[in-house]
N, CA, C, O and CB atoms as a CASP TS submission, in Angstrom:
PFRMAT TS
TARGET T0000
AUTHOR 0000-0000-0000
METHOD Language model
MODEL 1
PARENT N/A
ATOM      1  N   MET     1      70.729 130.139 206.857  1.00  0.00           N
ATOM      2  CA  MET     1      71.133 131.443 206.356  1.00  0.00           C
ATOM      3  C   MET     1      72.211 132.019 207.278  1.00  0.00           C
ATOM      4  O   MET     1      72.082 132.000 208.503  1.00  0.00           O
ATOM      5  CB  MET     1      69.911 132.405 206.257  1.00  0.00           C
ATOM      6  N   SER     2      73.260 132.524 206.665  1.00  0.00           N
ATOM      7  CA  SER     2      74.388 133.071 207.407  1.00  0.00           C
ATOM      8  C   SER     2      74.290 134.589 207.497  1.00  0.00           C
ATOM      9  O   SER     2      73.728 135.241 206.618  1.00  0.00           O
ATOM     10  CB  SER     2      75.708 132.662 206.751  1.00  0.00           C
ATOM     11  N   LYS     3      74.836 135.129 208.552  1.00  0.00           N
ATOM     12  CA  LYS     3      74.842 136.585 208.669  1.00  0.00           C
ATOM     13  C   LYS     3      75.781 137.234 207.650  1.00  0.00           C
ATOM     14  O   LYS     3      75.717 138.444 207.430  1.00  0.00           O
ATOM     15  CB  LYS     3      75.248 136.993 210.081  1.00  0.00           C
ATOM     16  N   TYR     4      76.648 136.438 207.031  1.00  0.00           N
ATOM     17  CA  TYR     4      77.569 136.967 206.026  1.00  0.00           C
ATOM     18  C   TYR     4      77.128 136.654 204.591  1.00  0.00           C
ATOM     19  O   TYR     4      77.921 136.839 203.667  1.00  0.00           O
ATOM     20  CB  TYR     4      78.955 136.409 206.262  1.00  0.00           C
ATOM     21  N   ASP     5      75.899 136.190 204.374  1.00  0.00           N
ATOM     22  CA  ASP     5      75.423 135.842 203.041  1.00  0.00           C
ATOM     23  C   ASP     5      75.574 136.983 202.030  1.00  0.00           C
ATOM     24  O   ASP     5      75.953 136.746 200.883  1.00  0.00           O
ATOM     25  CB  ASP     5      73.979 135.424 203.116  1.00  0.00           C
ATOM     26  N   ALA     6      75.282 138.206 202.442  1.00  0.00           N
ATOM     27  CA  ALA     6      75.393 139.354 201.522  1.00  0.00           C
ATOM     28  C   ALA     6      76.838 139.550 201.061  1.00  0.00           C
ATOM     29  O   ALA     6      77.083 139.839 199.889  1.00  0.00           O
ATOM     30  CB  ALA     6      74.878 140.646 202.204  1.00  0.00           C
ATOM     31  N   LEU     7      77.777 139.394 201.965  1.00  0.00           N
ATOM     32  CA  LEU     7      79.195 139.523 201.620  1.00  0.00           C
ATOM     33  C   LEU     7      79.617 138.398 200.692  1.00  0.00           C
ATOM     34  O   LEU     7      80.277 138.647 199.683  1.00  0.00           O
ATOM     35  CB  LEU     7      80.068 139.522 202.888  1.00  0.00           C
ATOM     36  N   TRP     8      79.245 137.154 201.017  1.00  0.00           N
ATOM     37  CA  TRP     8      79.629 136.017 200.179  1.00  0.00           C
ATOM     38  C   TRP     8      79.062 136.160 198.770  1.00  0.00           C
ATOM     39  O   TRP     8      79.754 135.866 197.796  1.00  0.00           O
ATOM     40  CB  TRP     8      79.151 134.700 200.808  1.00  0.00           C
ATOM     41  N   ALA     9      77.823 136.605 198.650  1.00  0.00           N
ATOM     42  CA  ALA     9      77.213 136.784 197.329  1.00  0.00           C
ATOM     43  C   ALA     9      77.954 137.859 196.542  1.00  0.00           C
ATOM     44  O   ALA     9      78.178 137.700 195.342  1.00  0.00           O
ATOM     45  CB  ALA     9      75.721 137.153 197.463  1.00  0.00           C
ATOM     46  N   TRP    10      78.338 138.953 197.204  1.00  0.00           N
ATOM     47  CA  TRP    10      79.074 140.024 196.521  1.00  0.00           C
ATOM     48  C   TRP    10      80.419 139.505 196.023  1.00  0.00           C
ATOM     49  O   TRP    10      80.828 139.814 194.903  1.00  0.00           O
ATOM     50  CB  TRP    10      79.282 141.235 197.466  1.00  0.00           C
ATOM     51  N   ILE    11      81.099 138.729 196.836  1.00  0.00           N
ATOM     52  CA  ILE    11      82.407 138.181 196.459  1.00  0.00           C
ATOM     53  C   ILE    11      82.254 137.275 195.242  1.00  0.00           C
ATOM     54  O   ILE    11      83.043 137.374 194.302  1.00  0.00           O
ATOM     55  CB  ILE    11      83.043 137.398 197.641  1.00  0.00           C
ATOM     56  N   ARG    12      81.258 136.397 195.242  1.00  0.00           N
ATOM     57  CA  ARG    12      81.036 135.499 194.107  1.00  0.00           C
ATOM     58  C   ARG    12      80.745 136.300 192.832  1.00  0.00           C
ATOM     59  O   ARG    12      81.270 135.978 191.766  1.00  0.00           O
ATOM     60  CB  ARG    12      79.870 134.528 194.409  1.00  0.00           C
ATOM     61  N   GLU    13      79.920 137.329 192.936  1.00  0.00           N
ATOM     62  CA  GLU    13      79.575 138.153 191.774  1.00  0.00           C
ATOM     63  C   GLU    13      80.755 138.975 191.292  1.00  0.00           C
ATOM     64  O   GLU    13      80.841 139.299 190.108  1.00  0.00           O
ATOM     65  CB  GLU    13      78.414 139.073 192.106  1.00  0.00           C
ATOM     66  N   ASN    14      81.669 139.319 192.194  1.00  0.00           N
ATOM     67  CA  ASN    14      82.855 140.097 191.838  1.00  0.00           C
ATOM     68  C   ASN    14      83.680 139.341 190.799  1.00  0.00           C
ATOM     69  O   ASN    14      84.130 139.926 189.814  1.00  0.00           O
ATOM     70  CB  ASN    14      83.710 140.401 193.095  1.00  0.00           C
ATOM     71  N   GLY    15      83.878 138.046 191.018  1.00  0.00           N
ATOM     72  CA  GLY    15      84.545 137.189 190.044  1.00  0.00           C
ATOM     73  C   GLY    15      86.051 137.345 189.910  1.00  0.00           C
ATOM     74  O   GLY    15      86.663 136.620 189.125  1.00  0.00           O
ATOM     75  N   THR    16      86.670 138.256 190.639  1.00  0.00           N
ATOM     76  CA  THR    16      88.108 138.464 190.564  1.00  0.00           C
ATOM     77  C   THR    16      88.848 137.300 191.225  1.00  0.00           C
ATOM     78  O   THR    16      88.379 136.743 192.217  1.00  0.00           O
ATOM     79  CB  THR    16      88.495 139.798 191.228  1.00  0.00           C
ATOM     80  N   ASP    17      90.004 136.939 190.670  1.00  0.00           N
ATOM     81  CA  ASP    17      90.765 135.805 191.202  1.00  0.00           C
ATOM     82  C   ASP    17      91.262 136.034 192.627  1.00  0.00           C
ATOM     83  O   ASP    17      91.188 135.132 193.462  1.00  0.00           O
ATOM     84  CB  ASP    17      91.942 135.515 190.304  1.00  0.00           C
ATOM     85  N   SER    18      91.766 137.230 192.909  1.00  0.00           N
ATOM     86  CA  SER    18      92.290 137.548 194.230  1.00  0.00           C
ATOM     87  C   SER    18      92.142 139.051 194.458  1.00  0.00           C
ATOM     88  O   SER    18      92.455 139.854 193.579  1.00  0.00           O
ATOM     89  CB  SER    18      93.783 137.098 194.371  1.00  0.00           C
ATOM     90  N   PHE    19      91.666 139.420 195.635  1.00  0.00           N
ATOM     91  CA  PHE    19      91.518 140.839 195.937  1.00  0.00           C
ATOM     92  C   PHE    19      91.538 141.049 197.437  1.00  0.00           C
ATOM     93  O   PHE    19      91.380 140.107 198.214  1.00  0.00           O
ATOM     94  CB  PHE    19      90.220 141.398 195.333  1.00  0.00           C
ATOM     95  N   LYS    20      91.733 142.297 197.834  1.00  0.00           N
ATOM     96  CA  LYS    20      91.856 142.662 199.243  1.00  0.00           C
ATOM     97  C   LYS    20      90.775 143.685 199.579  1.00  0.00           C
ATOM     98  O   LYS    20      90.546 144.632 198.827  1.00  0.00           O
ATOM     99  CB  LYS    20      93.278 143.228 199.558  1.00  0.00           C
ATOM    100  N   LEU    21      90.119 143.483 200.711  1.00  0.00           N
ATOM    101  CA  LEU    21      89.138 144.436 201.222  1.00  0.00           C
ATOM    102  C   LEU    21      89.565 144.886 202.613  1.00  0.00           C
ATOM    103  O   LEU    21      90.144 144.110 203.372  1.00  0.00           O
ATOM    104  CB  LEU    21      87.713 143.812 201.255  1.00  0.00           C
ATOM    105  N   THR    22      89.281 146.127 202.940  1.00  0.00           N
ATOM    106  CA  THR    22      89.533 146.600 204.300  1.00  0.00           C
ATOM    107  C   THR    22      88.421 146.080 205.207  1.00  0.00           C
ATOM    108  O   THR    22      87.360 145.677 204.731  1.00  0.00           O
ATOM    109  CB  THR    22      89.616 148.162 204.352  1.00  0.00           C
ATOM    110  N   PHE    23      88.670 146.093 206.505  1.00  0.00           N
ATOM    111  CA  PHE    23      87.633 145.691 207.458  1.00  0.00           C
ATOM    112  C   PHE    23      86.386 146.547 207.261  1.00  0.00           C
ATOM    113  O   PHE    23      85.266 146.042 207.330  1.00  0.00           O
ATOM    114  CB  PHE    23      88.147 145.811 208.916  1.00  0.00           C
ATOM    115  N   ALA    24      86.580 147.857 207.013  1.00  0.00           N
ATOM    116  CA  ALA    24      85.447 148.763 206.821  1.00  0.00           C
ATOM    117  C   ALA    24      84.631 148.358 205.588  1.00  0.00           C
ATOM    118  O   ALA    24      83.401 148.407 205.617  1.00  0.00           O
ATOM    119  CB  ALA    24      85.940 150.220 206.681  1.00  0.00           C
ATOM    120  N   GLU    25      85.305 147.960 204.513  1.00  0.00           N
ATOM    121  CA  GLU    25      84.599 147.522 203.309  1.00  0.00           C
ATOM    122  C   GLU    25      83.837 146.224 203.564  1.00  0.00           C
ATOM    123  O   GLU    25      82.712 146.061 203.091  1.00  0.00           O
ATOM    124  CB  GLU    25      85.586 147.335 202.147  1.00  0.00           C
ATOM    125  N   VAL    26      84.443 145.304 204.307  1.00  0.00           N
ATOM    126  CA  VAL    26      83.770 144.052 204.657  1.00  0.00           C
ATOM    127  C   VAL    26      82.506 144.358 205.461  1.00  0.00           C
ATOM    128  O   VAL    26      81.446 143.788 205.201  1.00  0.00           O
ATOM    129  CB  VAL    26      84.721 143.119 205.464  1.00  0.00           C
ATOM    130  N   GLU    27      82.623 145.250 206.429  1.00  0.00           N
ATOM    131  CA  GLU    27      81.474 145.624 207.255  1.00  0.00           C
ATOM    132  C   GLU    27      80.374 146.262 206.417  1.00  0.00           C
ATOM    133  O   GLU    27      79.194 145.978 206.620  1.00  0.00           O
ATOM    134  CB  GLU    27      81.905 146.581 208.365  1.00  0.00           C
ATOM    135  N   GLN    28      80.753 147.120 205.480  1.00  0.00           N
ATOM    136  CA  GLN    28      79.766 147.784 204.631  1.00  0.00           C
ATOM    137  C   GLN    28      79.046 146.769 203.742  1.00  0.00           C
ATOM    138  O   GLN    28      77.822 146.813 203.614  1.00  0.00           O
ATOM    139  CB  GLN    28      80.442 148.866 203.767  1.00  0.00           C
ATOM    140  N   LEU    29      79.796 145.862 203.132  1.00  0.00           N
ATOM    141  CA  LEU    29      79.204 144.870 202.244  1.00  0.00           C
ATOM    142  C   LEU    29      78.349 143.859 203.011  1.00  0.00           C
ATOM    143  O   LEU    29      77.308 143.421 202.519  1.00  0.00           O
ATOM    144  CB  LEU    29      80.297 144.146 201.471  1.00  0.00           C
ATOM    145  N   ALA    30      78.787 143.492 204.209  1.00  0.00           N
ATOM    146  CA  ALA    30      78.052 142.520 205.019  1.00  0.00           C
ATOM    147  C   ALA    30      76.848 143.151 205.712  1.00  0.00           C
ATOM    148  O   ALA    30      75.875 142.473 206.043  1.00  0.00           O
ATOM    149  CB  ALA    30      78.977 141.898 206.058  1.00  0.00           C
ATOM    150  N   GLY    31      76.933 144.459 205.923  1.00  0.00           N
ATOM    151  CA  GLY    31      75.852 145.158 206.606  1.00  0.00           C
ATOM    152  C   GLY    31      75.856 144.956 208.112  1.00  0.00           C
ATOM    153  O   GLY    31      74.835 145.127 208.777  1.00  0.00           O
ATOM    154  N   LEU    32      77.024 144.587 208.643  1.00  0.00           N
ATOM    155  CA  LEU    32      77.159 144.395 210.090  1.00  0.00           C
ATOM    156  C   LEU    32      78.614 144.533 210.485  1.00  0.00           C
ATOM    157  O   LEU    32      79.502 144.416 209.641  1.00  0.00           O
ATOM    158  CB  LEU    32      76.611 143.016 210.524  1.00  0.00           C
ATOM    159  N   PRO    33      78.868 144.784 211.772  1.00  0.00           N
ATOM    160  CA  PRO    33      80.258 144.922 212.224  1.00  0.00           C
ATOM    161  C   PRO    33      81.031 143.610 212.090  1.00  0.00           C
ATOM    162  O   PRO    33      80.484 142.530 212.317  1.00  0.00           O
ATOM    163  CB  PRO    33      80.295 145.398 213.678  1.00  0.00           C
ATOM    164  N   MET    34      82.279 143.714 211.726  1.00  0.00           N
ATOM    165  CA  MET    34      83.140 142.536 211.636  1.00  0.00           C
ATOM    166  C   MET    34      83.662 142.219 213.030  1.00  0.00           C
ATOM    167  O   MET    34      84.194 143.088 213.720  1.00  0.00           O
ATOM    168  CB  MET    34      84.322 142.765 210.631  1.00  0.00           C
ATOM    169  N   ASP    35      83.502 140.951 213.440  1.00  0.00           N
ATOM    170  CA  ASP    35      83.959 140.545 214.759  1.00  0.00           C
ATOM    171  C   ASP    35      84.666 139.197 214.664  1.00  0.00           C
ATOM    172  O   ASP    35      84.903 138.695 213.565  1.00  0.00           O
ATOM    173  CB  ASP    35      82.777 140.474 215.751  1.00  0.00           C
ATOM    174  N   HIS    36      84.999 138.620 215.793  1.00  0.00           N
ATOM    175  CA  HIS    36      85.729 137.347 215.801  1.00  0.00           C
ATOM    176  C   HIS    36      84.920 136.213 215.180  1.00  0.00           C
ATOM    177  O   HIS    36      85.494 135.209 214.758  1.00  0.00           O
ATOM    178  CB  HIS    36      86.115 136.976 217.223  1.00  0.00           C
ATOM    179  N   ALA    37      83.608 136.355 215.117  1.00  0.00           N
ATOM    180  CA  ALA    37      82.769 135.329 214.493  1.00  0.00           C
ATOM    181  C   ALA    37      83.132 135.158 213.019  1.00  0.00           C
ATOM    182  O   ALA    37      82.896 134.096 212.443  1.00  0.00           O
ATOM    183  CB  ALA    37      81.278 135.692 214.636  1.00  0.00           C
ATOM    184  N   PHE    38      83.699 136.187 212.411  1.00  0.00           N
ATOM    185  CA  PHE    38      84.110 136.099 211.001  1.00  0.00           C
ATOM    186  C   PHE    38      85.039 134.907 210.797  1.00  0.00           C
ATOM    187  O   PHE    38      84.982 134.250 209.758  1.00  0.00           O
ATOM    188  CB  PHE    38      84.809 137.408 210.547  1.00  0.00           C
ATOM    189  N   LEU    39      85.890 134.623 211.772  1.00  0.00           N
ATOM    190  CA  LEU    39      86.827 133.508 211.670  1.00  0.00           C
ATOM    191  C   LEU    39      86.099 132.166 211.584  1.00  0.00           C
ATOM    192  O   LEU    39      86.570 131.239 210.924  1.00  0.00           O
ATOM    193  CB  LEU    39      87.777 133.511 212.865  1.00  0.00           C
ATOM    194  N   THR    40      84.969 132.069 212.242  1.00  0.00           N
ATOM    195  CA  THR    40      84.157 130.853 212.181  1.00  0.00           C
ATOM    196  C   THR    40      83.385 130.789 210.869  1.00  0.00           C
ATOM    197  O   THR    40      83.330 129.739 210.229  1.00  0.00           O
ATOM    198  CB  THR    40      83.186 130.790 213.373  1.00  0.00           C
ATOM    199  N   TYR    41      82.794 131.896 210.471  1.00  0.00           N
ATOM    200  CA  TYR    41      81.944 131.943 209.286  1.00  0.00           C
ATOM    201  C   TYR    41      82.717 131.878 207.976  1.00  0.00           C
ATOM    202  O   TYR    41      82.135 131.552 206.942  1.00  0.00           O
ATOM    203  CB  TYR    41      81.125 133.188 209.312  1.00  0.00           C
ATOM    204  N   LYS    42      84.012 132.179 207.992  1.00  0.00           N
ATOM    205  CA  LYS    42      84.786 132.231 206.748  1.00  0.00           C
ATOM    206  C   LYS    42      84.785 130.903 205.994  1.00  0.00           C
ATOM    207  O   LYS    42      84.996 130.885 204.782  1.00  0.00           O
ATOM    208  CB  LYS    42      86.211 132.638 207.048  1.00  0.00           C
ATOM    209  N   LYS    43      84.550 129.787 206.697  1.00  0.00           N
ATOM    210  CA  LYS    43      84.487 128.472 206.048  1.00  0.00           C
ATOM    211  C   LYS    43      83.345 128.405 205.029  1.00  0.00           C
ATOM    212  O   LYS    43      83.432 127.674 204.043  1.00  0.00           O
ATOM    213  CB  LYS    43      84.314 127.367 207.102  1.00  0.00           C
ATOM    214  N   GLU    44      82.287 129.160 205.269  1.00  0.00           N
ATOM    215  CA  GLU    44      81.135 129.156 204.369  1.00  0.00           C
ATOM    216  C   GLU    44      81.501 129.638 202.970  1.00  0.00           C
ATOM    217  O   GLU    44      80.872 129.240 201.989  1.00  0.00           O
ATOM    218  CB  GLU    44      80.027 130.024 204.938  1.00  0.00           C
ATOM    219  N   LEU    45      82.503 130.483 202.876  1.00  0.00           N
ATOM    220  CA  LEU    45      82.900 131.059 201.605  1.00  0.00           C
ATOM    221  C   LEU    45      83.371 129.996 200.620  1.00  0.00           C
ATOM    222  O   LEU    45      83.301 130.207 199.410  1.00  0.00           O
ATOM    223  CB  LEU    45      83.989 132.082 201.820  1.00  0.00           C
ATOM    224  N   LEU    46      83.846 128.864 201.115  1.00  0.00           N
ATOM    225  CA  LEU    46      84.286 127.772 200.238  1.00  0.00           C
ATOM    226  C   LEU    46      83.152 127.322 199.324  1.00  0.00           C
ATOM    227  O   LEU    46      83.397 126.936 198.181  1.00  0.00           O
ATOM    228  CB  LEU    46      84.798 126.582 201.072  1.00  0.00           C
ATOM    229  N   GLY    47      81.931 127.365 199.808  1.00  0.00           N
ATOM    230  CA  GLY    47      80.769 126.986 199.013  1.00  0.00           C
ATOM    231  C   GLY    47      80.467 127.959 197.889  1.00  0.00           C
ATOM    232  O   GLY    47      79.677 127.653 196.996  1.00  0.00           O
ATOM    233  N   TYR    48      81.083 129.118 197.924  1.00  0.00           N
ATOM    234  CA  TYR    48      80.906 130.138 196.894  1.00  0.00           C
ATOM    235  C   TYR    48      82.090 130.180 195.924  1.00  0.00           C
ATOM    236  O   TYR    48      82.149 131.038 195.043  1.00  0.00           O
ATOM    237  CB  TYR    48      80.717 131.506 197.542  1.00  0.00           C
ATOM    238  N   GLY    49      83.032 129.244 196.096  1.00  0.00           N
ATOM    239  CA  GLY    49      84.177 129.166 195.201  1.00  0.00           C
ATOM    240  C   GLY    49      85.350 130.049 195.574  1.00  0.00           C
ATOM    241  O   GLY    49      86.242 130.278 194.758  1.00  0.00           O
ATOM    242  N   TYR    50      85.354 130.542 196.795  1.00  0.00           N
ATOM    243  CA  TYR    50      86.438 131.412 197.270  1.00  0.00           C
ATOM    244  C   TYR    50      86.900 130.955 198.642  1.00  0.00           C
ATOM    245  O   TYR    50      86.232 130.169 199.314  1.00  0.00           O
ATOM    246  CB  TYR    50      85.983 132.892 197.321  1.00  0.00           C
ATOM    247  N   GLN    51      88.051 131.462 199.040  1.00  0.00           N
ATOM    248  CA  GLN    51      88.547 131.231 200.389  1.00  0.00           C
ATOM    249  C   GLN    51      89.105 132.534 200.939  1.00  0.00           C
ATOM    250  O   GLN    51      89.500 133.429 200.192  1.00  0.00           O
ATOM    251  CB  GLN    51      89.626 130.117 200.408  1.00  0.00           C
ATOM    252  N   VAL    52      89.125 132.614 202.256  1.00  0.00           N
ATOM    253  CA  VAL    52      89.731 133.757 202.920  1.00  0.00           C
ATOM    254  C   VAL    52      91.215 133.462 203.022  1.00  0.00           C
ATOM    255  O   VAL    52      91.616 132.424 203.549  1.00  0.00           O
ATOM    256  CB  VAL    52      89.091 134.027 204.335  1.00  0.00           C
ATOM    257  N   GLY    53      92.029 134.380 202.515  1.00  0.00           N
ATOM    258  CA  GLY    53      93.477 134.242 202.598  1.00  0.00           C
ATOM    259  C   GLY    53      93.970 134.902 203.872  1.00  0.00           C
ATOM    260  O   GLY    53      93.503 134.582 204.965  1.00  0.00           O
ATOM    261  N   LYS    54      94.893 135.803 203.734  1.00  0.00           N
ATOM    262  CA  LYS    54      95.508 136.468 204.883  1.00  0.00           C
ATOM    263  C   LYS    54      94.571 137.522 205.472  1.00  0.00           C
ATOM    264  O   LYS    54      93.962 138.313 204.752  1.00  0.00           O
ATOM    265  CB  LYS    54      96.841 137.116 204.478  1.00  0.00           C
ATOM    266  N   ILE    55      94.477 137.506 206.782  1.00  0.00           N
ATOM    267  CA  ILE    55      93.774 138.546 207.526  1.00  0.00           C
ATOM    268  C   ILE    55      94.838 139.333 208.269  1.00  0.00           C
ATOM    269  O   ILE    55      95.529 138.788 209.129  1.00  0.00           O
ATOM    270  CB  ILE    55      92.690 137.945 208.514  1.00  0.00           C
ATOM    271  N   SER    56      94.975 140.616 207.943  1.00  0.00           N
ATOM    272  CA  SER    56      95.993 141.453 208.571  1.00  0.00           C
ATOM    273  C   SER    56      95.356 142.378 209.602  1.00  0.00           C
ATOM    274  O   SER    56      94.596 143.283 209.256  1.00  0.00           O
ATOM    275  CB  SER    56      96.753 142.273 207.511  1.00  0.00           C
ATOM    276  N   MET    57      95.671 142.140 210.852  1.00  0.00           N
ATOM    277  CA  MET    57      95.158 143.016 211.908  1.00  0.00           C
ATOM    278  C   MET    57      95.851 144.374 211.850  1.00  0.00           C
ATOM    279  O   MET    57      95.234 145.396 212.150  1.00  0.00           O
ATOM    280  CB  MET    57      95.357 142.371 213.299  1.00  0.00           C
ATOM    281  N   LYS    58      97.118 144.391 211.470  1.00  0.00           N
ATOM    282  CA  LYS    58      97.877 145.638 211.388  1.00  0.00           C
ATOM    283  C   LYS    58      97.316 146.553 210.314  1.00  0.00           C
ATOM    284  O   LYS    58      97.072 147.735 210.556  1.00  0.00           O
ATOM    285  CB  LYS    58      99.348 145.349 211.109  1.00  0.00           C
ATOM    286  N   GLU    59      97.111 145.991 209.111  1.00  0.00           N
ATOM    287  CA  GLU    59      96.581 146.783 207.995  1.00  0.00           C
ATOM    288  C   GLU    59      95.059 146.840 207.999  1.00  0.00           C
ATOM    289  O   GLU    59      94.467 147.639 207.273  1.00  0.00           O
ATOM    290  CB  GLU    59      97.064 146.211 206.675  1.00  0.00           C
ATOM    291  N   GLN    60      94.423 146.005 208.805  1.00  0.00           N
ATOM    292  CA  GLN    60      92.974 145.853 208.864  1.00  0.00           C
ATOM    293  C   GLN    60      92.403 145.535 207.477  1.00  0.00           C
ATOM    294  O   GLN    60      91.515 146.219 206.967  1.00  0.00           O
ATOM    295  CB  GLN    60      92.326 147.129 209.428  1.00  0.00           C
ATOM    296  N   THR    61      92.960 144.454 206.889  1.00  0.00           N
ATOM    297  CA  THR    61      92.526 144.003 205.570  1.00  0.00           C
ATOM    298  C   THR    61      92.315 142.492 205.567  1.00  0.00           C
ATOM    299  O   THR    61      92.840 141.766 206.412  1.00  0.00           O
ATOM    300  CB  THR    61      93.554 144.402 204.495  1.00  0.00           C
ATOM    301  N   VAL    62      91.530 142.044 204.591  1.00  0.00           N
ATOM    302  CA  VAL    62      91.300 140.616 204.369  1.00  0.00           C
ATOM    303  C   VAL    62      91.518 140.344 202.901  1.00  0.00           C
ATOM    304  O   VAL    62      90.994 141.062 202.049  1.00  0.00           O
ATOM    305  CB  VAL    62      89.866 140.177 204.818  1.00  0.00           C
ATOM    306  N   VAL    63      92.295 139.305 202.592  1.00  0.00           N
ATOM    307  CA  VAL    63      92.533 138.891 201.222  1.00  0.00           C
ATOM    308  C   VAL    63      91.591 137.725 200.909  1.00  0.00           C
ATOM    309  O   VAL    63      91.475 136.782 201.691  1.00  0.00           O
ATOM    310  CB  VAL    63      94.033 138.491 201.002  1.00  0.00           C
ATOM    311  N   PHE    64      90.923 137.803 199.760  1.00  0.00           N
ATOM    312  CA  PHE    64      90.035 136.745 199.290  1.00  0.00           C
ATOM    313  C   PHE    64      90.625 136.174 198.009  1.00  0.00           C
ATOM    314  O   PHE    64      91.119 136.912 197.158  1.00  0.00           O
ATOM    315  CB  PHE    64      88.579 137.278 199.055  1.00  0.00           C
ATOM    316  N   GLN    65      90.568 134.827 197.880  1.00  0.00           N
ATOM    317  CA  GLN    65      91.153 134.163 196.721  1.00  0.00           C
ATOM    318  C   GLN    65      90.156 133.174 196.126  1.00  0.00           C
ATOM    319  O   GLN    65      89.501 132.417 196.843  1.00  0.00           O
ATOM    320  CB  GLN    65      92.462 133.445 197.108  1.00  0.00           C
ATOM    321  N   LYS    66      90.057 133.200 194.804  1.00  0.00           N
ATOM    322  CA  LYS    66      89.188 132.261 194.099  1.00  0.00           C
ATOM    323  C   LYS    66      89.826 130.886 194.107  1.00  0.00           C
ATOM    324  O   LYS    66      91.036 130.765 193.913  1.00  0.00           O
ATOM    325  CB  LYS    66      88.918 132.729 192.648  1.00  0.00           C
ATOM    326  N   LEU    67      89.026 129.842 194.331  1.00  0.00           N
ATOM    327  CA  LEU    67      89.519 128.477 194.301  1.00  0.00           C
ATOM    328  C   LEU    67      89.716 128.031 192.864  1.00  0.00           C
ATOM    329  O   LEU    67      89.011 128.496 191.969  1.00  0.00           O
ATOM    330  CB  LEU    67      88.558 127.534 195.033  1.00  0.00           C
ATOM    331  N   ASP    68      90.668 127.131 192.631  1.00  0.00           N
ATOM    332  CA  ASP    68      90.938 126.627 191.280  1.00  0.00           C
ATOM    333  C   ASP    68      89.836 125.724 190.794  1.00  0.00           C
ATOM    334  O   ASP    68      89.904 125.214 189.676  1.00  0.00           O
ATOM    335  CB  ASP    68      92.255 125.885 191.240  1.00  0.00           C
TER
END
């Protein structure tokens, strides 16, 4: 079980092809603070049919994209 399971499940249920979330939204959906571990855990999202696209530190956003 991953600490980001709640976020991954929400993303899969969302079903949108591509969307952007702020760091604050990611933290709210995951139920925990976003930290550098996110970079390690993001690989798990592939199992849910999505991938993490661009992570913008300046805008504090993360782009998620559905796999083909």
